[in-house]
N, C-alpha and C positions, 0 to 999 in steps of 0.2 A: 982534291976533293970533285966528289963524284959530280955529272952534270944531273941538272934538275931536269926533271921526267914528268911530262904533263899528261895526261889522259882525257879525251873527250868525243864524242860523238855527233856528227853532223846528221841531224835527222832530215830526212827531204819528204815532199809528196809530191804527186803527180798530180799536173792540170795541162788544160789545154793548150795553155801556151809554152808548155816546158814545167821543168821541176822547179820546185820552191823552194829554198833550204831554212833552217828553222836557227835563228841568232837568238842570241839573250844579250839583254843590255846590263851593263853592270850597276849595282844601287851606290848612293854616298853621294855627298857633293860635288866628287870631285871629278866624276863622270855624268852630272845631271844636263851639262847643256852639248855634249859630245855626241855627234851623230854620224860624220863621216870618219870611218877607223875605232868607232867607239863601241863596236858590237862585239861579240866572240862567239866560236862555238861551247857550250858547256862544256867543260872541263875542269880539272882543278889534278896537283899534284899525287904522284902515285907512293902509296906508302911502302916503305923496304920491305921487297917479300911478294908484294901483291902485284896480282895478275893483270898486265895493263888494259885488257878488256873489262876485267871486275871492276877496276878502279873508275874507269869513263862509264859505267852503269851507274856506280856509285855518285858519282860527281852531276850527271845528270839528272840522279833523281833528290837529290841536296839543291840544286840548283831552280829546276822547275818543281819540282812538290811532287813529281808522277814517274813511277818508273818507265825505262824505255825499252819494248820488246821490238822481233822483228830479227830478220838473217843480219848480223853486221859483215861489212867489208872493210876489210883493214886498206888504208890509203898509205902508202910511204910515209915513214918518219920525216918530220918536218922540223927542223931547227930552226931557232928563231934569232932575228938579232941580237939578244938581249942575252942568248947562251941556253936555253932551255931547250930542251927536246919534247915536242908535243906527238905522242901517238894518238891517231884519228881513226874511228870507225864511221862509215856511212851505214845510216841504218834507214829503209823507208818507213815512216811512219806519220799519220796525218792525225795529230795531237789538238786537241784544244788545249790553246795556249795563253786565254784572254785573261786568266787569274792566275798569273805564278805564286806559287808558294815556297821558296826562297829560304833557304838557310840566313843566320845572321853574319857578318863580321863585325869584328872591332877593328877600328885604326884611331890613332890621332886625329882629332880635330878642332878646330882647323890645326894644319901642319905648323908643327913647332911650338905648340901651346902648352905639351904636357897633359892635354886633357883626352882621354879617351870617348868615343861614342861608336854607340852599334846602329848598322846598318844592311839592309837585305843586301845579300849579295849579289843579286838581281834582281831588277825592277821593272822591265817586261823582257816577253818575248813574241816572237811574231816569225811568220815565214815571208821571204823575200824571192822574188825571183831572180836568177843569176845575175845579171847585170847590176840590180840594186844590193845584191847580197855582197858583189866583188867592193864595192862603193863602202858597205858600211864595214865589212870585216875590217879587224886590224889590220895592220899591214904582215905582221908576221906570220899572220893566218891565210892570207889571202893564195898563196901554194896548196894548201887544203883545199882550199872551194874552186881552186881550178882545176885540180886532179879529178875532183866531182866531178864536177861540170862536165871534163874529158871522158870521164867513163859511160855517165849516162847518157852523152849525145853520140855514143860509138857503138 
């Protein structure tokens, strides 16, 4: 069985205090009260035969409701504890993210009930300084953010 591969964009913007990184918060009741390690880079599964950067751009647009433009810089592939591989690109982009227009996902809720409900895939997005972003991002994505911080600081 092939390993699942996700592709995503870590957008960043310049600020006087240093770079800020764009993270998204998953929608739905499971994530509603999770903040620490509850945020993510906008990402999703790469379709069979799909180019990774193209998948990252598609997922970004689906989760934020706007395209990503800019010069992509490939970061190191990141294996997650769950066995997925994340391909990520660093892109400088100062975007307006106060209103996210995400696609919806359907999940069983409450879990084990057999009932299906629809929720936005992403309920909010925000830029964070490096220290805050490292606290907020999923533990499996910390290496992506750490590499981006290192590259931008060098």
